C-alpha positions as CSV (number, residue, x, y, z in Angstrom):
1,X,-12.3,11.4,32.6
2,X,-11.8,9.6,29.3
3,X,-12.0,11.6,26.1
4,X,-15.1,11.1,23.9
5,X,-14.6,9.1,20.7
6,X,-14.7,11.4,17.7
7,X,-15.9,10.2,14.4
8,X,-13.4,10.4,11.5
9,X,-13.9,13.4,9.3
10,X,-14.8,12.4,5.7
11,X,-12.8,14.0,3.0
12,X,-13.5,14.1,-0.7
13,X,-10.8,13.2,-3.2
14,X,-11.3,14.4,-6.8
15,X,-9.5,13.0,-9.8
16,X,-9.2,15.3,-12.9
17,X,-9.4,14.2,-16.5
18,X,-5.7,13.8,-16.7
19,X,-5.8,11.3,-13.8
20,X,-8.6,9.1,-15.3
21,X,-6.2,6.2,-16.0
22,X,-4.8,6.4,-12.4
23,X,-8.4,6.3,-11.0
24,X,-9.2,3.2,-13.2
25,X,-6.1,1.4,-11.9
26,X,-7.1,2.3,-8.3
27,X,-10.6,0.9,-8.9
28,X,-9.2,-2.3,-10.4
29,X,-6.7,-2.8,-7.6
30,X,-9.3,-2.1,-4.9
31,X,-11.6,-4.8,-6.5
32,X,-8.7,-7.3,-6.9
33,X,-7.8,-6.7,-3.2
34,X,-11.4,-7.0,-2.1
35,X,-11.2,-3.5,-0.7
36,X,-13.6,-0.5,-1.1
37,X,-12.2,2.4,-2.9
38,X,-11.8,4.3,0.4
39,X,-9.9,1.3,2.0
40,X,-7.6,1.2,-1.1
41,X,-6.8,4.9,-0.8
42,X,-6.1,4.5,3.0
43,X,-3.9,1.6,2.2
44,X,-1.8,3.5,-0.4
45,X,-1.7,6.5,2.0
46,X,-0.2,4.3,4.7
47,X,2.3,2.7,2.3
48,X,3.3,6.1,1.0
49,X,3.8,7.6,4.5
50,X,6.0,4.7,5.6
51,X,8.4,5.1,2.7
52,X,8.2,8.9,2.6
53,X,9.2,9.0,6.3
54,X,12.1,6.7,5.8
55,X,12.9,6.1,2.1
56,X,16.0,4.0,2.9
57,X,14.0,1.5,5.0
58,X,13.6,-1.1,2.2
59,X,16.2,-3.7,1.3
60,X,18.3,-2.6,-1.7
61,X,18.3,-5.1,-4.6
62,X,21.2,-5.9,-6.8
63,X,21.7,-7.2,-10.4
64,X,18.8,-6.6,-12.8
65,X,16.9,-4.9,-9.9
66,X,19.7,-2.5,-9.0
67,X,18.3,0.7,-7.5
68,X,15.0,-0.9,-6.5
69,X,14.2,-1.2,-2.7
70,X,11.8,-3.7,-1.3
71,X,10.0,-3.3,2.0
72,X,8.3,-6.2,3.7
73,X,5.4,-5.4,6.0
74,X,2.2,-6.9,7.4
75,X,-1.3,-5.5,6.8
76,X,-3.8,-7.7,8.7
77,X,-3.1,-11.3,7.8
78,X,-1.2,-10.4,4.6
79,X,2.6,-10.3,4.3
80,X,3.2,-7.6,1.6
81,X,6.1,-6.5,-0.5
82,X,6.5,-2.9,-1.6
83,X,8.9,-2.2,-4.5
84,X,10.0,1.4,-4.9
85,X,12.9,3.6,-6.0
86,X,14.2,6.5,-4.1
87,X,15.8,9.4,-6.0
88,X,18.1,11.1,-3.4
89,X,18.9,14.1,-5.6
90,X,15.2,15.0,-6.1
91,X,14.1,13.5,-2.7
92,X,11.3,11.5,-4.4
93,X,10.0,8.1,-3.7
94,X,8.5,6.3,-6.8
95,X,6.1,3.4,-6.0
96,X,6.7,0.5,-8.5
97,X,4.5,-2.3,-7.2
98,X,2.8,-3.7,-4.1
99,X,1.8,-7.3,-3.8
100,X,1.3,-10.2,-1.4
101,X,4.5,-12.3,-0.8
102,X,2.4,-15.3,0.1
103,X,-1.2,-16.4,0.0
104,X,-2.6,-16.5,3.6
105,X,-4.2,-19.7,4.9
106,X,-7.8,-19.9,4.0
107,X,-10.1,-19.7,7.0
108,X,-12.8,-22.4,7.1
109,X,-16.2,-22.2,8.9
110,X,-14.6,-23.7,12.0
111,X,-12.0,-20.8,12.0
112,X,-9.1,-23.1,11.4
113,X,-6.7,-22.5,8.4
114,X,-6.5,-25.2,5.8
């Protein structure tokens, strides 16, 4: 007998006064990415889990970007790049930036990319 589908449990996330600027950045990035605030938080949670589970997964950069690792991954139709630093002594991953590596083809009314 198949298991019944269970609805996800909603959680509340609170941002204190000292985190106000982080919350504003989160709102701006959600809007720029055309995501809801909840979707943006889920997205950052996913990205954080991937790098926290295997901090050496990204390609190590050289030259001016020495010490920065870049991880390429897909999220839906987007190819994304995640730039981060990993401090082995402190066992800490610091997110530097996330962005699309290319603009996906636009979907027309017929469903064909242009």
